[in-house]
Residue frames relative to the residue before (quaternion, step in Angstrom):
aa qw qx qy qz dx dy dz
M 1.0000 0.0000 0.0000 0.0000 0.00 0.00 0.00
Q 0.4253 -0.7177 0.4921 0.2486 3.58 -0.79 1.01
P 0.4317 -0.6959 0.4984 0.2845 3.63 -0.86 0.89
P 0.5972 -0.5790 0.4049 0.3797 3.62 -1.12 0.58
K 0.0100 -0.7688 0.6392 -0.0155 3.54 -1.14 0.79
E 0.4816 -0.6334 0.5139 0.3205 3.55 -1.32 0.21
Y 0.0611 -0.7987 0.5985 -0.0119 3.55 -1.00 0.92
Q 0.2484 -0.7126 0.6274 0.1919 3.51 -1.32 0.40
G 0.0208 -0.8145 0.5796 -0.0151 3.55 -0.90 0.90
I 0.2892 -0.7195 0.5892 0.2271 3.53 -1.34 -0.04
L 0.4831 -0.6451 0.5158 0.2905 3.54 -1.16 0.71
I 0.0610 -0.8431 0.5342 0.0083 3.61 -0.53 1.11
A 0.8153 0.0478 -0.0357 0.5760 3.64 1.17 -0.24
K 0.0761 -0.7529 0.6520 0.0476 3.53 -1.29 0.60
K 0.0081 0.7983 -0.6015 0.0286 3.58 -0.92 0.91
Q 0.3520 -0.7359 0.5424 0.2007 3.57 -0.74 1.07
L 0.1931 -0.8056 0.5533 0.0867 3.59 -0.60 1.14
S 0.7614 -0.0613 0.0490 0.6436 3.57 1.18 -0.63
E 0.7610 -0.3677 0.2443 0.4753 3.56 -1.26 -0.05
Q 0.8071 0.2746 -0.1197 0.5087 3.58 0.98 -0.83
I 0.7073 0.4641 -0.2472 0.4724 3.60 1.22 -0.34
V 0.0594 -0.7879 0.6129 -0.0013 3.56 -0.95 0.98
L 0.2784 -0.7260 0.6059 0.1685 3.55 -1.12 0.78
F 0.1180 -0.7995 0.5884 0.0263 3.57 -0.63 1.19
T 0.1711 -0.7569 0.6210 0.1102 3.57 -1.08 0.78
I 0.0553 -0.7987 0.5986 -0.0255 3.55 -0.73 1.14
K 0.2149 -0.7736 0.5874 0.1021 3.55 -0.76 1.07
I 0.1855 -0.7796 0.5891 0.1038 3.56 -0.79 1.02
S 0.5588 -0.6781 0.3920 0.2724 3.53 -1.11 0.77
D 0.6569 0.5182 -0.3082 0.4527 3.61 1.20 -0.44
E 0.2973 -0.7958 0.5062 0.1486 3.58 -0.37 1.24
T 0.6148 0.5581 -0.3525 0.4316 3.62 1.23 -0.24
F 0.4372 0.7193 -0.4505 0.2975 3.60 1.26 -0.16
S 0.0833 0.7708 -0.6298 0.0478 3.56 -1.10 0.76
F 0.0505 -0.7863 0.6152 0.0266 3.55 -1.26 0.40
I 0.4221 -0.6563 0.5553 0.2878 3.54 -1.34 0.25
P 0.5509 -0.6255 0.4205 0.3584 3.64 -0.83 0.86
G 0.6962 0.4026 -0.3432 0.4853 3.54 -0.83 1.09
Q 0.6085 0.5777 -0.3531 0.4139 3.60 1.18 -0.46
F 0.2911 -0.7584 0.5628 0.1529 3.55 -1.31 0.37
M 0.3026 -0.7201 0.5947 0.1900 3.54 -1.38 0.27
M 0.3619 -0.6581 0.6029 0.2691 3.54 -1.30 0.42
L 0.1084 -0.8179 0.5650 0.0055 3.58 -0.69 1.14
S 0.0164 0.7811 -0.6234 0.0309 3.54 -1.12 0.78
M 0.4051 -0.7049 0.5286 0.2440 3.55 -1.22 0.54
T 0.6986 0.4328 -0.2677 0.5030 3.61 1.27 -0.06
Q 0.5937 -0.6239 0.3818 0.3354 3.56 -1.06 0.81
D 0.6551 0.4935 -0.3263 0.4698 3.61 1.12 -0.51
R 0.3947 -0.7576 0.4294 0.2933 3.56 1.42 0.04
G 0.2879 0.7615 -0.5198 0.2588 3.54 1.11 0.75
L 0.8366 0.1652 -0.1508 0.5001 3.56 -1.24 0.59
A 0.1943 0.8042 -0.5347 0.1719 3.58 0.99 0.83
R 0.1779 -0.7774 0.5976 0.0827 3.53 -1.17 0.68
A 0.4246 -0.7181 0.5016 0.2290 3.57 -1.10 0.78
F 0.0773 0.7762 -0.6225 0.0638 3.56 -0.97 0.95
S 0.4645 -0.6739 0.5032 0.2772 3.54 -0.98 0.91
I 0.4660 -0.6288 0.5392 0.3110 3.54 -1.16 0.65
C 0.2845 -0.8029 0.5114 0.1138 3.55 -0.69 1.15
S 0.6626 0.4932 -0.2916 0.4824 3.57 1.21 -0.51
G 0.5380 -0.6207 0.4663 0.3284 3.54 -1.29 0.29
P 0.6651 -0.5234 0.3515 0.4001 3.60 -1.20 0.41
E 0.5500 0.6295 -0.4027 0.3730 3.61 1.16 -0.41
K 0.6457 0.5122 -0.3280 0.4616 3.61 1.19 -0.41
K 0.3301 -0.8010 0.4531 0.2101 3.56 1.36 0.00
S 0.8639 -0.1046 0.0839 0.4856 3.60 -0.58 -1.12
Q 0.6005 0.4999 -0.3905 0.4868 3.62 1.21 0.23
L 0.0688 -0.8506 0.5202 -0.0328 3.53 -0.02 1.37
E 0.2176 -0.7693 0.5896 0.1149 3.55 -1.00 0.91
F 0.0741 -0.7820 0.6188 0.0037 3.54 -1.07 0.90
C 0.2506 -0.7666 0.5818 0.1045 3.54 -0.87 1.07
M 0.0467 0.8448 -0.5254 0.0894 3.61 -0.43 1.19
K 0.3578 -0.6616 0.6147 0.2375 3.49 -1.19 0.73
I 0.3511 -0.7530 0.5183 0.2027 3.58 -0.76 1.04
N 0.0964 -0.8018 0.5897 0.0040 3.53 -0.56 1.24
P 0.4832 -0.6783 0.4631 0.3032 3.62 -0.73 1.01
N 0.8497 0.1281 -0.1343 0.4935 3.54 -1.08 0.89
S 0.3679 0.7243 -0.5065 0.2889 3.61 1.16 0.47
V 0.5312 -0.6401 0.4527 0.3210 3.55 -1.21 0.48
L 0.7875 0.2912 -0.1666 0.5170 3.59 1.20 -0.20
S 0.7483 0.4382 -0.2765 0.4143 3.61 0.39 -1.19
E 0.6963 0.4537 -0.2931 0.4728 3.61 0.81 -0.90
K 0.6417 0.5181 -0.3292 0.4598 3.58 1.02 -0.74
L 0.6362 0.5085 -0.3303 0.4771 3.60 1.02 -0.71
Q 0.6385 0.5279 -0.3296 0.4528 3.57 0.98 -0.81
Q 0.7143 0.4485 -0.2459 0.4776 3.57 1.01 -0.82
A 0.5757 0.6263 -0.3683 0.3751 3.59 1.21 -0.47
S 0.4537 -0.6520 0.5330 0.2914 3.54 -1.20 0.58
L 0.6179 -0.5232 0.4154 0.4147 3.57 -1.22 0.37
N 0.7685 0.3067 -0.2983 0.4757 3.54 -1.21 0.77
T 0.3959 0.6816 -0.5014 0.3568 3.59 1.25 0.31
K 0.4676 -0.6828 0.4860 0.2809 3.57 -1.00 0.81
V 0.0628 -0.7571 0.6500 0.0184 3.52 -1.15 0.81
Y 0.2434 -0.7824 0.5616 0.1147 3.56 -0.98 0.87
L 0.0858 -0.8238 0.5595 -0.0308 3.55 -0.79 1.10
K 0.0421 -0.7550 0.6509 0.0680 3.52 -1.31 0.42
G 0.4523 0.6658 -0.4994 0.3205 3.56 -0.97 0.86
P 0.5883 0.0658 -0.7177 -0.3666 1.52 -2.37 -0.71
F 0.2303 -0.7514 0.6065 0.1210 3.52 -1.31 0.55
G 0.6630 0.5756 -0.3641 0.3106 3.53 -1.35 0.13
V 0.2572 -0.7638 0.5794 0.1216 3.52 -1.19 0.76
F 0.4902 0.5974 -0.4558 0.4416 3.59 1.29 0.20
T 0.2680 0.7912 -0.4836 0.2615 3.52 0.37 1.31
L 0.5990 -0.5537 0.4411 0.3743 3.52 -1.27 0.43
K 0.2829 -0.7670 0.5587 0.1395 3.57 -0.68 1.14
P 0.6548 -0.4464 0.3886 0.4700 3.61 -1.23 0.16
V 0.3882 -0.7637 0.4742 0.2031 3.55 -0.71 1.10
T 0.0659 0.8005 -0.5883 0.0941 3.56 -0.50 1.26
K 0.7386 0.2832 -0.1760 0.5859 3.58 1.32 -0.18
D 0.6171 -0.4531 0.4468 0.4629 3.54 -1.33 -0.07
I 0.3240 -0.7779 0.5222 0.1310 3.57 -1.16 0.64
V 0.1275 -0.7534 0.6413 0.0693 3.53 -1.10 0.84
L 0.1344 -0.7681 0.6242 0.0479 3.56 -0.78 1.10
I 0.0339 -0.7990 0.5999 -0.0242 3.58 -0.75 1.07
A 0.0226 0.8280 -0.5549 0.0780 3.57 -0.46 1.23
G 0.1041 -0.7522 0.6450 0.0858 3.50 -1.28 0.57
G 0.8498 0.0049 -0.0271 0.5264 3.60 -0.75 1.03
T 0.8186 -0.1630 0.1451 0.5313 3.57 -0.86 -0.97
G 0.4299 0.6872 -0.4632 0.3583 3.59 1.27 0.15
I 0.4888 0.6467 -0.4343 0.3927 3.57 1.27 -0.06
A 0.5104 0.7035 -0.4063 0.2820 3.62 1.15 -0.58
P 0.7563 0.3570 -0.2532 0.4863 3.67 0.51 -0.99
L 0.6190 0.5425 -0.3455 0.4506 3.59 1.14 -0.59
R 0.5922 0.5394 -0.3605 0.4779 3.59 1.12 -0.56
S 0.6252 0.5276 -0.3307 0.4706 3.58 1.01 -0.77
M 0.6487 0.5077 -0.3103 0.4745 3.59 0.97 -0.87
L 0.6586 0.5170 -0.3134 0.4481 3.57 0.92 -0.90
H 0.6191 0.5377 -0.3413 0.4595 3.60 0.99 -0.79
E 0.6751 0.4906 -0.2979 0.4636 3.58 0.93 -0.88
I 0.6265 0.5354 -0.3341 0.4574 3.60 0.99 -0.80
I 0.6732 0.4791 -0.2888 0.4836 3.58 0.95 -0.90
N 0.6534 0.5330 -0.3131 0.4370 3.57 0.93 -0.92
Q 0.7114 0.4311 -0.2470 0.4970 3.58 1.10 -0.73
S 0.3495 -0.7593 0.4739 0.2768 3.59 1.33 -0.08
I 0.1596 0.8028 -0.5497 0.1673 3.55 0.98 0.91
K 0.3622 -0.7915 0.4654 0.1604 3.57 -0.76 1.07
R 0.4566 0.6954 -0.4507 0.3239 3.59 1.20 0.00
K 0.5439 -0.5911 0.4838 0.3476 3.55 -1.28 0.42
I 0.0991 -0.7886 0.6061 0.0286 3.59 -0.96 0.92
W 0.0854 -0.7503 0.6530 0.0585 3.56 -1.01 0.91
C 0.0958 -0.7762 0.6205 0.0575 3.58 -1.01 0.81
F 0.0911 -0.7711 0.6301 0.0096 3.57 -0.56 1.25
Y 0.0022 -0.8193 0.5707 -0.0554 3.58 -0.65 1.13
R 0.1241 -0.8139 0.5676 0.0047 3.55 -0.53 1.28
C 0.0222 0.7892 -0.6103 0.0643 3.58 -0.81 1.09
K 0.5868 -0.5649 0.4349 0.3839 3.56 -1.26 0.27
T 0.8086 0.0238 0.0423 0.5863 3.58 0.88 -0.97
P 0.6392 -0.5143 0.3850 0.4228 3.62 -1.18 0.30
E 0.6049 0.5720 -0.3582 0.4227 3.61 1.08 -0.63
E 0.7042 0.4483 -0.2519 0.4896 3.59 1.17 -0.60
Y 0.4295 0.6770 -0.4616 0.3796 3.58 1.30 0.27
L 0.1575 -0.8448 0.5086 0.0529 3.57 0.13 1.34
F 0.8365 0.1542 -0.1487 0.5043 3.57 -1.17 0.74
R 0.1779 0.8391 -0.5000 0.1192 3.56 1.16 0.57
E 0.6871 0.4812 -0.2983 0.4554 3.59 0.76 -1.00
E 0.6531 0.5234 -0.3101 0.4509 3.56 0.95 -0.90
L 0.6935 0.4740 -0.2805 0.4645 3.58 0.82 -0.98
E 0.6660 0.4925 -0.3113 0.4658 3.59 0.96 -0.79
Q 0.6181 0.5293 -0.3462 0.4669 3.59 1.11 -0.61
V 0.6229 0.5180 -0.3388 0.4785 3.60 1.02 -0.76
A 0.6567 0.5214 -0.3120 0.4467 3.57 0.94 -0.88
K 0.6624 0.5065 -0.2992 0.4639 3.59 1.11 -0.69
T 0.7927 0.3723 -0.1608 0.4553 3.55 0.91 -0.92
W 0.7427 0.3492 -0.2044 0.5336 3.62 1.18 -0.42
K 0.3520 -0.8011 0.4469 0.1861 3.56 -0.22 1.29
N 0.6583 0.5248 -0.3162 0.4373 3.63 1.14 -0.50
F 0.6723 0.5135 -0.2734 0.4578 3.59 1.29 -0.23
S 0.0588 -0.7834 0.6186 0.0105 3.56 -0.84 1.06
L 0.1818 -0.7943 0.5772 0.0537 3.57 -0.78 1.11
I 0.0071 -0.8004 0.5980 -0.0411 3.58 -0.75 1.10
P 0.0503 -0.8117 0.5819 0.0041 3.62 -0.04 1.26
S 0.0332 -0.7825 0.6217 0.0097 3.56 -1.18 0.61
V 0.0803 -0.7933 0.6019 0.0437 3.59 -0.97 0.84
S 0.4512 -0.7032 0.4865 0.2554 3.55 -1.11 0.70
N 0.7644 0.2250 -0.1432 0.5870 3.60 1.21 -0.44
P 0.0472 -0.8567 0.5133 0.0165 3.59 0.40 1.20
T 0.4106 -0.6410 0.5820 0.2860 3.52 -1.30 0.43
P 0.6761 -0.4821 0.3447 0.4377 3.61 -1.21 0.21
E 0.6739 0.5142 -0.2904 0.4440 3.58 1.16 -0.61
W 0.5203 0.6683 -0.4055 0.3438 3.59 1.23 -0.33
K 0.1447 -0.8330 0.5332 0.0288 3.58 -0.69 1.13
H 0.6186 0.5684 -0.3322 0.4288 3.58 1.26 0.02
E 0.7778 -0.3448 0.2504 0.4620 3.59 -1.27 -0.37
T 0.1811 -0.7755 0.5940 0.1143 3.55 -1.27 0.48
E 0.6035 0.5728 -0.3563 0.4251 3.60 1.23 -0.25
R 0.6410 -0.5049 0.4075 0.4100 3.55 -1.31 0.30
I 0.6335 -0.5801 0.3555 0.3685 3.55 -1.07 0.73
Q 0.6732 0.5000 -0.3116 0.4469 3.59 0.89 -0.85
S 0.6463 0.5170 -0.3183 0.4624 3.59 1.25 -0.34
I 0.7663 0.3603 -0.1858 0.4985 3.60 1.17 -0.48
I 0.4978 0.7087 -0.4200 0.2710 3.58 1.18 -0.43
A 0.6178 0.5678 -0.3512 0.4155 3.61 1.07 -0.65
K 0.5600 0.5958 -0.3842 0.4288 3.60 1.23 -0.37
Y 0.7774 0.3691 -0.1550 0.4851 3.55 1.11 -0.73
I 0.7557 0.3078 -0.1734 0.5515 3.59 1.00 -0.79
K 0.1756 -0.8383 0.5128 0.0588 3.57 -0.40 1.23
V 0.7651 0.2279 -0.1457 0.5844 3.61 1.20 -0.47
P 0.2134 -0.8328 0.4968 0.1187 3.63 0.22 1.22
S 0.6510 0.5387 -0.3260 0.4240 3.61 1.04 -0.66
A 0.6735 0.5251 -0.2818 0.4373 3.58 1.26 -0.30
V 0.6956 0.4539 -0.2710 0.4864 3.61 1.24 0.19
D 0.2888 -0.6677 0.6440 0.2365 3.50 -1.43 0.26
C 0.2013 -0.7968 0.5641 0.0799 3.58 -0.89 0.99
Y 0.1098 -0.7527 0.6472 0.0510 3.55 -1.04 0.90
I 0.0594 -0.8309 0.5504 -0.0570 3.55 -0.51 1.27
C 0.1301 0.7966 -0.5794 0.1129 3.59 -0.75 1.01
G 0.4002 0.6962 -0.5269 0.2785 3.56 -0.93 0.91
P 0.7645 -0.3126 0.2468 0.5069 3.58 -1.21 -0.38
P 0.6416 -0.5772 0.3421 0.3717 3.61 -1.00 0.76
P 0.6643 0.4895 -0.3535 0.4406 3.68 0.80 -0.74
M 0.6487 0.5136 -0.3191 0.4622 3.57 1.01 -0.79
V 0.6588 0.5033 -0.3077 0.4669 3.59 0.90 -0.92
K 0.6357 0.5336 -0.3212 0.4560 3.59 0.97 -0.87
D 0.6783 0.4933 -0.2980 0.4558 3.59 0.85 -0.96
V 0.6537 0.5093 -0.3163 0.4618 3.59 0.95 -0.86
L 0.6819 0.4967 -0.2918 0.4508 3.58 0.90 -0.93
E 0.6374 0.5181 -0.3305 0.4648 3.60 1.12 -0.55
E 0.7383 0.4531 -0.2289 0.4441 3.57 0.98 -0.85
L 0.6438 0.5763 -0.3495 0.3622 3.61 0.88 -0.85
P 0.6382 0.5061 -0.3642 0.4515 3.68 0.88 -0.67
K 0.6144 0.5467 -0.3464 0.4514 3.60 1.10 -0.63
L 0.6886 0.4630 -0.2656 0.4909 3.56 1.21 -0.54
G 0.6609 -0.5427 0.2969 0.4248 3.57 1.29 0.06
Y 0.4871 0.6503 -0.4484 0.3724 3.59 1.24 0.24
P 0.4209 -0.7115 0.4926 0.2719 3.65 -0.66 1.02
P 0.5411 -0.6417 0.4265 0.3371 3.64 -0.83 0.87
E 0.6671 0.5126 -0.3201 0.4356 3.62 0.98 -0.73
A 0.6562 0.4957 -0.3130 0.4752 3.59 1.26 -0.22
L 0.6133 0.5430 -0.3405 0.4616 3.60 1.32 0.05
H 0.0381 -0.7970 0.6017 -0.0357 3.58 -0.45 1.25
K 0.0185 -0.8561 0.5131 -0.0592 3.59 -0.64 1.08
E 0.0463 -0.7307 0.6797 0.0450 3.46 -1.42 0.46
A 0.0472 -0.8013 0.5964 -0.0014 3.60 -0.85 0.97
W 0.0529 0.7887 -0.6125 0.0111 3.55 -1.17 0.62
């Protein structure tokens, strides 16, 4: 695992994913940079790296020094709103990578469980799994409030169409009439899809209440506690 270091980068792309969520691409100048899927960086808009904020890397390691970050834009924030307002080629200061919520050596089938922007580190893991052509079965359960907040929908649905080992199970709590997928909480529907809980590793990321509820319920369904890897924010 690479030790954390300080880096200087530039903002090279912005993409609106939903009304409140933007995907930022930041290119760092050090070509030797590497990270493990699931790790995060501390980002700041000032050279002294004051008021830095933590964000998971959303892209896979195959993109090397072009890092993607998925952010909810908060008014008057010290980072997300300033990045949204910044012009391309604006300097951004980073430190990292940090974190132990990382993709482990794959020895079992994998279950990815995301809530909201918690899809960010799991997307990085999924990119690495695909890049390595890992043959294990992968399930991705993604819980959102509304269909509009279903981030990376086209990308995830394309993977589900083209990669036979990947099953995508989206669920929203406030569905529209057109919504044809799940509406229940993930812990309430997971037994429909996973028949041998002891045979999988689970990676869980999302808001703290959601992560807490999932972690309380999955052991009751037969998931070994040591197979549950989590990150909450």
